[in-house]
N, C-alpha and C positions, 0 to 999 in steps of 0.2 A: 338843846333846850328849845322848847316851843315858844311862840310869841306870848301865849297866855301865861306861861311860867315866868318868862322874863318880865312881863308886866307886873306880876305879883311880887317878884323878887325886888324889882326897882322900887316899888311902892313901900313894901314892908321893911326891907333891909336897908335900902339906900335912901329912903325918904323922897325919892324922885316921883313926882306926880304931875299929872296933866292939868287941864283946866278944871276949875272948881274943886281942886284937891282930890280928884278921882285918879285912880291909876291910869297911866298912859295906856291908850287903847292898843290891844293886840294887833289890830289892823294897821295902826300907825307904825308899829315896830317891825312887822313882817318884812317890809322893804329893806331893812338893814341886816336881816339874818344871813342871807346868802353872801353878800360882800364880807360880812364879819367872819363867816366860816372860811372863805377863801383867803382873807387877810391872815388868819391864823396859820394857814399852810405857807403863805408867802413869807410871813415873819419867821417861821421855823427855818426857812432857807436863807433869809436875810441875815440871820445870825452868822451863817457860814460864808456868805458871799454878798458883795455889794450889788450884784446883778443876778437875782434869783432866776433860775430857769423856768420860763413860763410853761414850757412843754412838760417839765417835771411836775409842776403844780397842777396842770391840767390832768396829768396821769394820776396824781394823788387824789384829785377830786373824784375821778372815775373809780379808783380803788375804794374810796370811802363812801361811794354812792351819793356824792354831792352833785346835784344836777340843777340846770336852769329850769325855767318854766316849761311845763309839758314834758318833763323828764329828758330834756335835751342836754347833751353833754356840755360841760363847761369848756369853752374854746380858749386857745391862747389869745385870740383877738379880744375876747371879753376881759380876760385878765389884764391884757395890755392897756385896755381902757381904764382900768382901776389903779394901775401902778403909780401914777402921780399922787393919788390920794393915799395909797398904801404907804408910799415913801414919806409923805407929809406926816401921816399918823405915826410912823416909825420914829421919825426925827423928834416929834413932839413928845412921844412917850419915853424915848431914851434920854432926851434932855431933862424931862421931869424926873426920871429915875435917878439920873446923875446928880441933880440938884438935891434930891431928898437924902442922898447918901453923904452930903457934905456937912 
């Protein structure tokens, strides 16, 4: 999904808007797209292991054509910098999911 599509989706379907009731700008959303794509790969592995393999995630990024700025490969160091946020998000989402099933 491109930032423009995400902006429209958030505004039309979820009712999430920015200042003045306008859709959140695509430029504002772009910075979140790369970490979100990598988080999805990390989360797929997190289901199977408490410590997902950063190397396997980097390889999966390469296989799916997920790259950093200027088409540079996603490195294990980049992923490692995101792990604390990924784990926080994982815990929050799994906690929320568990509560909604009660």
